[in-house]
DOSETOR-418264 format. One record per residue (C-alpha): residue number from 1; residue in three letters; x, y, z. Coordinates in Angstrom, 1 decimal. Layout:
NUM/ALA/X/Y/Z
...
END
This chain:
1/MET/88.9/105.2/163.7
2/ALA/90.0/101.5/164.8
3/SER/93.3/100.5/162.9
4/LYS/93.0/98.0/160.0
5/THR/94.9/94.8/160.3
6/LYS/97.2/94.3/157.5
7/HIS/99.4/91.5/158.6
8/ARG/98.8/88.4/160.7
9/ILE/101.8/86.7/162.3
10/LEU/101.6/83.0/163.6
11/VAL/104.4/82.3/165.7
12/MET/104.6/78.4/166.6
13/ARG/107.0/76.7/169.0
14/HIS/108.8/73.4/167.8
15/PRO/107.8/70.0/169.0
16/GLU/108.8/68.2/172.1
17/THR/112.5/67.2/172.2
18/VAL/114.6/64.8/174.5
19/ALA/116.0/68.4/176.2
20/ASN/112.6/69.2/177.0
21/THR/111.9/65.9/178.7
22/GLU/115.3/65.4/180.4
23/LYS/115.6/69.1/181.3
24/PHE/118.8/70.2/179.8
25/LEU/119.7/73.4/177.9
26/SER/119.8/72.6/174.2
27/GLY/119.8/76.0/172.8
28/ARG/121.3/76.2/169.4
29/LYS/122.0/72.5/169.4
30/ASP/119.9/70.2/167.0
31/VAL/118.4/67.6/169.3
32/GLU/116.0/64.6/168.5
33/LEU/112.4/64.7/168.9
34/THR/110.6/62.5/171.5
35/PRO/107.9/59.9/170.2
36/ALA/105.4/62.5/171.3
37/GLY/107.4/65.2/169.5
38/GLU/107.2/63.3/166.2
39/ARG/103.2/63.0/166.5
40/GLN/103.3/66.7/167.4
41/LEU/105.4/67.3/164.2
42/MET/102.6/66.1/162.0
43/GLN/100.0/68.0/163.7
44/ALA/101.9/71.1/163.5
45/ILE/102.6/71.0/160.0
46/GLU/98.8/70.4/159.3
47/ALA/98.1/73.5/161.2
48/VAL/100.6/75.7/159.1
49/VAL/99.2/74.4/156.1
50/ALA/95.4/75.1/157.2
51/TRP/96.5/78.6/158.3
52/LYS/97.6/79.3/154.7
53/PRO/100.5/81.7/155.2
54/ASP/102.0/83.8/152.3
55/ARG/105.4/82.8/153.6
56/VAL/107.0/80.6/156.2
57/TRP/110.0/81.7/158.2
58/SER/112.0/79.3/160.4
59/SER/114.8/79.2/163.0
60/PRO/118.1/77.7/161.5
61/LEU/117.3/74.6/163.9
62/LEU/116.0/71.4/162.3
63/ARG/113.3/71.1/164.8
64/CYS/111.7/74.1/163.4
65/GLN/112.8/73.7/159.9
66/ALA/111.0/70.0/160.1
67/ILE/107.6/72.0/160.2
68/ALA/108.4/74.8/158.1
69/LYS/109.9/73.3/155.1
70/GLU/107.2/70.8/154.6
71/ALA/104.3/73.2/155.2
72/ALA/105.9/75.8/152.7
73/PHE/106.4/72.9/150.2
74/ARG/102.8/72.0/150.4
75/LEU/101.5/75.4/150.0
76/GLY/104.0/76.3/147.4
77/VAL/105.0/79.5/149.3
78/PRO/108.4/81.1/150.0
79/PHE/110.7/79.3/152.9
80/GLU/113.2/81.2/154.5
81/VAL/115.6/80.8/157.4
82/HIS/115.8/83.9/159.9
83/THR/118.6/83.7/162.5
84/ASN/116.8/86.0/164.7
85/LEU/114.4/83.2/165.3
86/GLN/116.8/80.7/166.7
87/GLU/116.9/80.0/170.5
88/ILE/119.0/81.5/173.2
89/GLU/122.7/80.7/172.9
90/PHE/123.7/79.0/176.4
91/GLY/127.6/79.2/175.9
92/SER/129.4/77.5/178.9
93/VAL/126.1/75.9/180.2
94/GLN/125.2/74.3/176.8
95/ASP/123.9/70.8/177.4
96/ALA/123.7/71.2/181.2
97/LYS/120.7/70.1/183.2
98/PHE/118.8/73.0/185.0
99/ALA/119.7/71.9/188.4
100/GLU/123.4/71.7/187.4
101/VAL/123.4/75.4/186.1
102/ALA/121.7/76.5/189.2
103/ALA/124.5/74.7/191.1
104/MET/127.1/76.7/189.0
105/GLY/125.6/80.1/190.0
106/TYR/123.8/80.9/186.8
107/PRO/120.3/79.6/187.5
108/PHE/118.1/79.7/184.4
109/PRO/115.9/82.0/183.7
110/TRP/118.7/84.2/184.1
111/ARG/118.7/86.2/187.6
112/ILE/118.3/89.9/187.3
113/ASP/120.7/91.9/189.3
114/GLU/120.2/95.0/191.6
115/ASN/120.6/97.3/188.5
116/GLY/118.0/95.5/186.4
117/HIS/120.4/93.5/184.1
118/SER/120.4/89.8/183.6
119/VAL/123.1/87.7/184.6
120/ALA/123.8/85.3/182.0
121/ALA/126.5/82.4/182.2
122/PRO/129.7/82.9/180.4
123/GLY/129.5/83.0/176.7
124/ALA/125.6/82.8/177.0
125/GLU/123.2/85.3/175.4
126/ASP/121.6/87.8/178.1
127/PHE/117.9/88.6/177.9
128/GLU/119.0/92.1/176.8
129/HIS/120.5/90.7/173.5
130/LEU/117.3/88.3/173.2
131/ARG/115.2/91.5/173.3
132/VAL/117.2/93.3/170.6
133/ARG/117.0/90.2/168.4
134/ALA/113.2/90.1/168.9
135/ASN/112.9/93.7/167.9
136/ALA/114.9/93.2/164.8
137/LEU/112.5/90.4/163.8
138/LEU/109.5/92.7/164.5
139/GLU/111.0/95.5/162.3
140/GLU/111.2/92.9/159.4
141/LEU/107.6/91.8/160.0
142/ARG/106.1/95.4/160.4
143/PRO/106.0/96.4/156.6
144/LEU/104.6/93.0/155.6
145/GLU/101.2/92.3/154.4
146/GLY/99.0/89.1/154.5
147/ARG/100.2/86.1/156.5
148/THR/103.4/85.0/157.8
149/ALA/104.1/81.9/159.8
150/CYS/107.4/81.9/162.1
151/VAL/108.4/78.5/163.6
152/THR/110.7/79.1/166.5
153/HIS/111.4/78.3/169.9
154/GLY/109.9/78.7/173.5
155/GLY/112.3/81.3/174.8
156/PHE/112.5/83.3/171.5
157/THR/108.8/83.4/171.6
158/ARG/108.8/84.9/175.3
159/GLY/111.4/87.3/174.0
160/LEU/109.2/88.2/171.1
161/LEU/106.0/88.8/173.2
162/GLY/108.2/90.7/175.7
163/ALA/109.3/93.0/173.0
164/VAL/105.9/93.7/171.7
165/PHE/104.6/94.6/175.2
166/ASP/108.0/96.1/176.7
167/THR/107.5/93.7/179.4
168/PRO/110.3/94.0/182.3
169/LEU/113.0/91.4/182.0
170/ASP/112.2/90.1/185.3
171/THR/108.6/88.9/184.4
172/PHE/108.8/88.3/180.5
173/TRP/109.7/84.7/181.2
174/ASN/106.6/83.9/183.3
175/ILE/104.4/82.9/180.4
176/SER/104.0/79.4/179.5
177/ILE/104.6/78.4/175.9
178/SER/103.9/74.9/175.3
179/ASN/105.5/72.6/172.4
180/VAL/103.8/73.3/169.0
181/SER/101.5/76.1/170.5
182/SER/101.0/79.2/168.5
183/GLN/100.6/82.9/169.2
184/VAL/99.1/85.0/166.8
185/LEU/100.2/88.7/166.3
186/THR/98.5/91.4/164.2
187/CYS/100.0/94.3/162.7
188/ASP/98.3/97.5/161.1
189/GLY/101.5/98.6/159.6
190/THR/102.7/100.4/162.8
191/THR/101.6/98.7/165.9
192/PHE/101.7/95.1/166.9
193/ARG/98.8/93.2/169.0
194/LEU/98.2/89.7/170.4
195/ALA/95.3/88.2/169.2
196/ALA/95.6/84.7/170.2
197/LEU/97.8/83.0/172.9
198/GLY/98.5/79.3/173.4
199/LEU/96.7/78.0/170.4
200/ALA/96.9/74.0/169.9
201/PRO/97.4/72.8/166.4
202/GLN/93.8/71.6/166.4
203/GLU/92.5/75.2/167.4
204/VAL/94.7/76.7/164.7
205/VAL/93.2/74.5/162.2
206/ALA/89.5/75.2/163.4
207/ARG/90.2/79.0/163.2
208/SER/91.4/78.5/159.6
209/GLN/88.2/76.6/158.7
210/HIS/86.0/79.0/160.5
211/PRO/87.2/82.6/159.6
212/GLU/84.5/84.1/162.1
213/TYR/86.8/82.7/164.9
214/LEU/89.6/85.0/164.0
215/GLY/87.8/88.0/165.8
216/ASN/87.6/85.9/169.1
217/ASP/90.3/87.4/171.1
218/THR/91.7/84.5/173.5
219/THR/93.6/87.0/175.4
220/GLN/90.7/88.9/176.9
221/SER/90.5/87.3/180.2
222/ILE/94.3/87.0/180.7
223/SER/94.4/89.5/183.6
224/GLN/91.3/88.2/185.3
END
């Protein structure tokens, strides 16, 4: 017998920031949105509102809360900040550009050593701890029903998908997570499944307006 979906989780990345365009590691620091990010912010809010979650969770960072708070207010549903949704801590390489980090001997994404462990810069979060945080969030989500919207970061989204599928640490980062793109997970109370990957805000709205699209699995050709 097929499992019955009890819970749908929308996982959305924040809008474009100056860190994204200037290629530096912003991590858990609040950074400004670009002009494109400001436009994406409005689109993202409309998408979350159209999706009509029962609750909205957010990273502590303002680039995520700007979407989550407004959407929750407009919907009249609970808004909560969850620290596990925050981005990777970059420690000693915070604010450094990717090329500079590589020159320091700590290229990002972190390299994996001969024992299969990630090698993070001093004071930075390694991929193993990111996976622990992702699994902790999944445990919070597992018993819930209805719909939850989570507004988070590209790095944490990769960690979350990696935790769902137990993807090896040397490959989980390979997936592309665009700004304000959404991934949809389903849960039957036990098992998580990926129902949609890389939805633009407009696609989230379309699926909300046409419930028949919910059964259209956008991941079917992912390995072809």
